[in-house]
C-alpha positions in Angstrom: -15.7 7.7 20.6 -16.7 4.1 20.9 -13.4 2.7 21.7 -14.8 -0.7 22.6 -16.5 -1.0 19.2 -13.4 0.2 17.2 -11.3 -2.3 19.2 -13.7 -5.2 18.5 -13.4 -4.7 14.7 -9.7 -4.2 14.9 -9.0 -7.3 17.0 -11.3 -9.4 14.9 -9.5 -8.4 11.6 -6.1 -8.9 13.2 -7.2 -12.2 14.4 -8.1 -13.3 10.9 -4.5 -12.6 9.8 -3.3 -15.2 12.3 -5.6 -17.7 10.8 -4.3 -17.1 7.4 -0.7 -16.5 8.2 0.7 -18.3 5.1 -1.3 -16.1 2.7 -1.1 -12.9 4.6 2.6 -12.7 5.5 4.6 -15.5 4.2 3.5 -15.2 0.6 4.4 -11.5 0.2 7.7 -11.9 1.9 8.6 -14.9 -0.3 7.5 -13.0 -3.5 9.6 -10.0 -2.5 12.6 -12.2 -1.8 12.4 -13.8 -5.3 12.4 -10.3 -6.7 15.7 -9.7 -4.9 17.2 -13.0 -6.1 15.9 -12.6 -9.7 16.4 -8.8 -10.4 19.4 -8.4 -8.0 21.2 -11.2 -9.7 20.2 -10.8 -13.3 20.0 -7.0 -13.6 22.2 -6.2 -10.8 25.2 -7.9 -12.6 24.6 -5.5 -15.5 23.6 -2.3 -13.6 26.0 -2.1 -10.7 24.8 1.3 -9.4 22.0 3.8 -9.9 22.9 7.4 -8.8 25.7 6.1 -6.6 23.6 3.3 -4.8 24.0 -0.3 -5.6 21.3 -1.6 -7.7 20.3 -4.2 -5.2 19.8 -1.5 -2.6 18.3 0.8 -5.0 15.2 -1.4 -5.7 14.5 -2.1 -1.9 12.2 1.1 -1.5 10.3 0.3 -4.7 9.7 -3.2 -3.7 8.5 -2.3 -0.1 6.2 0.3 -1.7 4.9 -2.2 -4.3 3.9 -4.7 -1.6 2.6 -2.0 0.8 0.2 -0.6 -1.9 -1.0 -4.1 -3.0 -1.5 -5.5 0.4 -3.1 -2.4 1.8 -5.8 -2.5 -1.0 -6.3 -6.2 -0.7 -6.5 -6.4 3.0 -9.0 -3.5 3.4 -11.2 -4.6 0.4 -11.6 -8.2 1.6 -12.1 -7.0 5.2 -15.3 -4.9 4.3 -16.4 -7.2 1.3 -16.9 -10.2 3.4 -19.5 -8.8 5.9 -21.2 -7.3 2.9 -21.1 -10.6 1.2 -22.5 -12.6 4.2 -25.1 -9.9 5.2 -23.5 -9.2 8.6 -22.7 -5.7 7.4 -26.3 -4.7 8.3 -25.8 -5.7 12.0 -22.7 -3.5 12.0 -24.4 -0.6 10.5 -27.3 -0.8 13.1 -24.8 -1.2 16.1 -24.2 1.8 18.4 -21.0 2.7 16.5 -20.5 5.6 14.1 -19.4 5.3 10.5 -16.1 6.9 11.4 -15.4 4.3 14.0 -16.3 1.5 11.5 -13.8 2.8 9.0 -11.2 3.3 11.7 -11.5 -0.2 12.8 -11.3 -1.8 9.4 -8.8 0.6 7.8 -6.8 0.6 10.9 -6.4 -3.1 11.0 -5.6 -3.3 7.2 -2.9 -0.5 7.5 -1.4 -2.4 10.5 -1.1 -5.6 8.7 0.4 -3.9 5.6 2.8 -2.0 7.7 3.8 -5.3 9.5 4.6 -6.8 6.0 6.5 -3.8 5.1 8.8 -4.0 8.1 9.3 -7.7 7.6 10.2 -7.0 3.9 12.8 -4.3 5.1 14.3 -6.7 7.5 14.5 -9.4 5.0 16.1 -7.1 2.4 18.9 -6.5 5.0 20.0 -10.1 4.5 20.4 -9.5 0.7 21.8 -5.9 0.5 23.4 -3.4 2.8 20.7 -0.8 3.7 21.1 2.8 4.9 18.2 5.1 5.9 19.1 8.7 5.7 15.8 10.1 6.9 14.1 7.5 9.2 11.4 9.9 10.3 10.3 10.5 6.7 10.6 6.8 6.0 8.0 6.1 8.8 5.8 9.0 7.6 5.6 7.7 4.0 5.0 4.2 5.2 2.1 5.2 7.5 0.5 7.6 5.1 0.7 5.2 2.3 -0.7 2.3 4.3 -3.7 4.3 5.5 -4.4 6.0 2.1 -4.4 2.8 0.2 -6.3 0.9 2.9 -9.0 3.5 2.5 -8.9 2.9 -1.3 -9.3 -0.8 -0.6 -12.3 0.0 1.8 -13.8 1.9 -1.2 -13.2 -1.0 -3.6 -14.7 -3.5 -1.2 -17.9 -1.5 -0.9 -18.0 -1.0 -4.7 -17.4 -4.6 -5.6 -20.3 -7.1 -6.1 -18.0 -10.1 -6.8 -14.7 -11.5 -5.9 -13.4 -10.7 -9.4 -13.8 -7.0 -8.9 -11.9 -7.2 -5.6 -8.9 -8.4 -7.7 -9.3 -6.0 -10.6 -7.8 -2.8 -9.1 -4.9 -4.4 -7.4 -3.7 -6.7 -10.2 -4.6 -4.6 -13.3 -4.1 -1.0 -12.0 -2.0 -0.8 -8.9 0.7 -3.4 -9.8 1.3 -2.1 -13.3 1.5 1.5 -12.1 4.1 0.4 -9.5 6.0 -1.5 -12.0 6.0 1.6 -14.3 6.6 3.9 -11.4 10.3 3.6 -10.9 10.3 0.5 -8.7 13.2 -1.1 -10.7 14.7 2.0 -12.3 15.2 5.7 -12.0 13.0 7.9 -14.2 16.1 9.7 -15.3 17.1 6.7 -17.2 14.2 7.0 -19.5 14.1 9.0 -22.8 12.8 12.6 -22.2 9.4 11.8 -23.7 8.7 8.9 -21.4 10.2 10.9 -18.4 7.2 13.3 -19.1 4.8 10.5 -19.4 5.8 8.8 -16.3 5.2 11.9 -14.3 1.5 11.4 -14.8 1.8 8.1 -12.8 0.8 9.0 -9.2 2.9 6.0 -7.9 6.0 7.6 -9.2 5.6 10.3 -6.4 5.2 7.8 -3.7 8.1 5.6 -4.6 10.4 8.6 -5.2 9.6 10.1 -1.9 10.1 6.7 -0.1 13.4 6.3 -1.9 14.5 9.7 -0.9 14.0 8.8 2.8 16.5 6.0 2.3 19.2 7.5 0.1 18.5 11.1 -0.4 17.8 10.7 -4.1 14.6 11.3 -5.8 13.0 11.6 -9.2 10.6 14.4 -8.0 10.8 16.9 -5.2 9.8 15.8 -1.7 7.1 18.4 -1.6 5.6 16.9 -4.6 5.6 13.4 -3.2 4.0 14.7 0.1 1.5 16.7 -1.8 0.4 13.7 -4.0 -0.1 11.3 -1.0 -1.9 14.0 0.9 -4.2 14.7 -2.2 -5.0 11.0 -2.6 -5.7 10.8 1.2 -8.1 13.6 1.1 -9.8 12.2 -2.1 -10.4 8.8 -0.4 -11.7 10.3 2.7 -14.2 12.4 0.7 -15.4 9.2 -1.3 -15.8 7.3 2.0 -17.8 10.1 3.5 -20.0 10.2 0.4 -20.5 6.5 0.6 -21.9 6.5 4.2 -23.9 9.7 3.6 -25.7 8.4 0.5 -25.6 4.6 1.6 -24.0 3.5 -1.7 -24.0 -0.3 -2.1 -24.7 -0.3 1.7 -28.5 0.0 1.8 -30.6 -3.1 0.6 
């Protein structure tokens, strides 16, 4: 493996985060803090507990997962779209570095930035509500798998997009609504039976449920279903990325 090539891509992408610190880190953390203030104060005063957990603490895993999903997709999509937009992607493709190493550099950097934001949000949440982590190892597993999987999805979107509008389409119009409807602010058990069944077709439900289980030991679906869903999505993203490089989709002039 060309470690130096992977490191060069990774370091370059991480350095870009330092240059856009306000947008990359401060903005997501501030947005999440506002969620705590608004939802914790407004709804928390009416819903004191959900399944034995205070409402403020209950929404923490959902908010972390919401930011992790959106930031992973956005970071990776912009990272690969910009070289494609400027034309420098062809220099990268002709360099002595494999397709796997290119993906590893870009996706690794995007996942690292998303994980960093997720950890900062967790620390920030600790100032608002008391947190407990019943299964810390599983929490890390869900964080890492989700960050890498959705960074792969962002990489795919960055290749597919031929304009800045398309880069925002999936995070804003698909990922965010699915996260809001996936149990970020409520338990699926609180819904009428019909809507409980409909909600189970939302893949984000499984991610949020598994992540929340790692905190409080409560879940809307089984742990096996949550792990299976993220593993299935990861394999699907890897297959699509492999197909993109094999066929040269949107990469060859």
